[in-house]
C-alpha positions as CSV (number, residue, x, y, z in Angstrom):
1,I,-13.5,30.4,74.7
2,K,-15.8,33.2,76.0
3,D,-16.1,31.3,79.3
4,W,-12.3,31.0,79.5
5,K,-11.8,34.7,78.8
6,T,-14.4,35.5,81.5
7,R,-12.7,33.3,84.1
8,L,-9.2,34.5,83.1
9,S,-10.3,38.1,83.3
10,Y,-11.7,37.3,86.8
11,F,-8.4,35.7,88.0
12,L,-6.3,38.5,86.6
13,Q,-8.5,41.2,88.1
14,N,-8.2,39.5,91.5
15,S,-4.5,39.0,91.1
16,S,-4.1,42.5,89.9
17,N,-6.2,44.0,92.7
18,S,-4.4,42.2,95.4
19,T,-1.0,43.0,93.9
20,K,-2.0,46.7,93.6
21,M,-2.9,46.8,97.3
22,K,0.4,45.1,98.2
23,S,2.3,47.2,95.8
24,K,1.0,50.5,97.3
25,K,2.8,49.4,100.5
26,V,6.0,48.7,98.6
27,G,5.7,51.5,96.2
28,K,5.6,49.3,93.1
29,H,2.7,49.3,90.6
30,R,2.2,46.2,88.4
31,T,-0.5,45.7,85.8
32,Y,-1.1,42.5,83.9
33,F,-1.5,42.5,80.1
34,R,-2.2,39.8,77.7
35,P,1.1,38.1,77.0
36,S,2.7,38.4,73.6
37,P,2.3,35.2,71.5
38,E,6.1,34.7,71.9
39,E,5.7,34.9,75.7
40,A,2.8,32.5,75.7
41,Q,4.8,30.1,73.5
42,L,7.6,30.0,76.1
43,W,5.1,28.3,78.5
44,S,5.1,25.2,76.2
45,E,8.9,24.8,76.7
46,A,8.6,23.8,80.4
47,F,5.8,23.5,83.0
48,D,7.9,25.6,85.3
49,E,7.9,28.5,82.8
50,L,4.1,28.4,82.9
51,L,3.9,28.4,86.7
52,A,6.5,31.2,87.0
53,N,4.5,33.6,84.9
54,K,1.6,35.4,86.6
55,Y,-0.6,35.4,83.5
56,G,0.4,31.8,82.7
57,L,-0.5,30.7,86.2
58,A,-3.9,32.5,86.0
59,A,-4.6,30.9,82.6
60,F,-3.6,27.5,83.8
61,R,-5.7,27.9,86.9
62,A,-8.7,28.9,84.8
63,F,-8.1,25.9,82.6
64,L,-8.0,23.5,85.7
65,K,-11.2,25.1,87.0
66,S,-12.9,24.3,83.6
67,E,-11.8,20.7,84.1
68,F,-13.0,20.6,87.7
69,C,-9.5,20.0,89.2
70,E,-8.3,23.4,90.4
71,E,-7.7,21.9,93.8
72,N,-4.4,20.6,92.4
73,I,-2.9,24.0,91.6
74,E,-4.4,25.5,94.9
75,F,-2.7,22.7,96.9
76,W,0.6,23.2,95.1
77,L,0.5,27.0,95.7
78,A,-0.5,26.4,99.3
79,C,2.6,24.2,99.7
80,E,4.8,26.7,98.1
81,D,3.6,29.4,100.5
82,F,3.9,26.9,103.4
83,K,7.6,26.2,102.6
84,K,8.3,30.0,103.0
85,T,6.8,30.2,106.5
86,K,9.4,31.2,109.2
87,S,7.4,31.1,112.5
88,P,7.0,27.6,114.0
89,Q,3.6,28.5,115.3
90,K,2.5,29.6,111.8
91,L,4.0,26.5,110.4
92,T,1.8,24.3,112.6
93,S,-1.4,26.3,111.9
94,K,-0.8,26.4,108.1
95,A,0.0,22.7,108.1
96,K,-3.3,22.0,109.8
97,K,-5.2,24.2,107.4
98,I,-3.6,22.6,104.4
99,Y,-4.4,19.2,105.9
100,N,-8.1,20.1,106.6
101,D,-8.6,21.8,103.2
102,F,-6.8,19.3,100.9
103,I,-5.8,16.0,102.6
104,E,-8.3,14.6,105.1
105,K,-11.1,12.4,103.9
106,E,-14.0,14.5,102.6
107,A,-11.9,17.7,102.6
108,P,-13.6,20.6,100.7
109,K,-10.8,20.6,98.1
110,E,-9.5,17.0,98.5
111,I,-6.6,16.1,96.3
112,N,-6.2,12.7,94.8
113,I,-3.3,11.0,96.6
114,D,-2.8,7.5,97.9
115,F,-3.7,6.4,101.4
116,Q,-0.1,5.9,102.5
117,T,0.8,9.4,101.6
118,K,-2.2,10.7,103.5
119,N,-1.3,8.7,106.6
120,M,2.3,9.9,106.4
121,I,1.1,13.5,106.3
122,A,-1.2,13.0,109.2
123,Q,1.7,11.8,111.3
124,N,4.1,14.5,110.0
125,I,1.8,17.5,110.8
126,Q,1.9,16.6,114.5
127,E,5.3,18.2,114.5
128,A,5.2,20.2,111.3
129,T,8.3,20.8,109.2
130,H,8.7,22.5,105.9
131,T,8.8,19.1,104.2
132,C,5.7,17.4,105.6
133,F,3.8,17.9,102.4
134,S,6.7,17.3,100.0
135,A,5.7,13.8,98.8
136,A,2.1,14.9,98.1
137,Q,3.2,18.1,96.5
138,K,5.5,16.2,94.1
139,R,2.7,13.8,93.2
140,V,0.3,16.6,92.5
141,Y,3.0,18.5,90.5
142,S,3.6,15.3,88.5
143,L,-0.1,14.8,87.9
144,M,-0.5,18.4,86.6
145,E,2.7,18.3,84.5
146,N,1.9,14.9,82.9
147,N,-1.9,15.2,82.5
148,S,-3.3,18.7,82.8
149,Y,-0.4,20.7,81.3
150,P,-0.4,18.8,77.9
151,R,-4.2,19.3,77.7
152,F,-3.7,23.0,78.5
153,L,-1.2,23.3,75.7
154,E,-3.7,21.7,73.3
155,S,-6.6,23.8,74.5
156,E,-8.2,26.3,72.2
157,F,-7.6,29.1,74.7
158,Y,-3.9,28.5,74.8
159,Q,-3.7,28.2,71.0
160,E,-5.4,31.6,70.7
161,L,-2.8,33.2,73.0
162,C,-0.1,31.9,70.8
163,K,-1.6,33.3,67.6
164,K,0.0,36.4,66.1
165,T,-2.7,38.9,65.3
166,P,-2.2,40.4,61.9
167,I,-1.7,44.1,61.7
168,T,-4.4,45.7,59.6
169,R,-4.5,49.1,58.0
170,A,-7.2,50.2,60.5
171,A,-5.0,49.1,63.4
172,Q,-2.1,51.1,61.9
173,G,-4.3,54.2,61.7
174,T,-3.9,54.7,57.9
């Protein structure tokens, strides 16, 4: 659990620092706190609930890192960012970067997808569209939802987040 807390703390600090830098431009200030047990329990209702929560996403990412498969969430997030890209030039360059990082043989963060999907992507990125990674993203999402997510929910770290801490007299200040 200590290793988990260290990793999660690292992810939250990095998320928090980058958000603080962005938020100074926008004028909003966000900080991240440990979720309440009730909030953490919501993550077990649906995988999307987990991914939509900043702390939940960071916790899940730390969990995937501990299982040596964080490339899955990184790919999924890269695809989500890719789909929001407006400029055709940026679309092409992002598509090539995603392909080089996650898809091609011996890529540094190669995801586990079948040969046909890889070939289809290789053809699609020649004229990149917002959907050129859709099939691979769906497969990776399904893999995370059906394999990693249930293990995350059973993990000691997640179980700790869901525990209600009893209020002691010392904590009440009496």
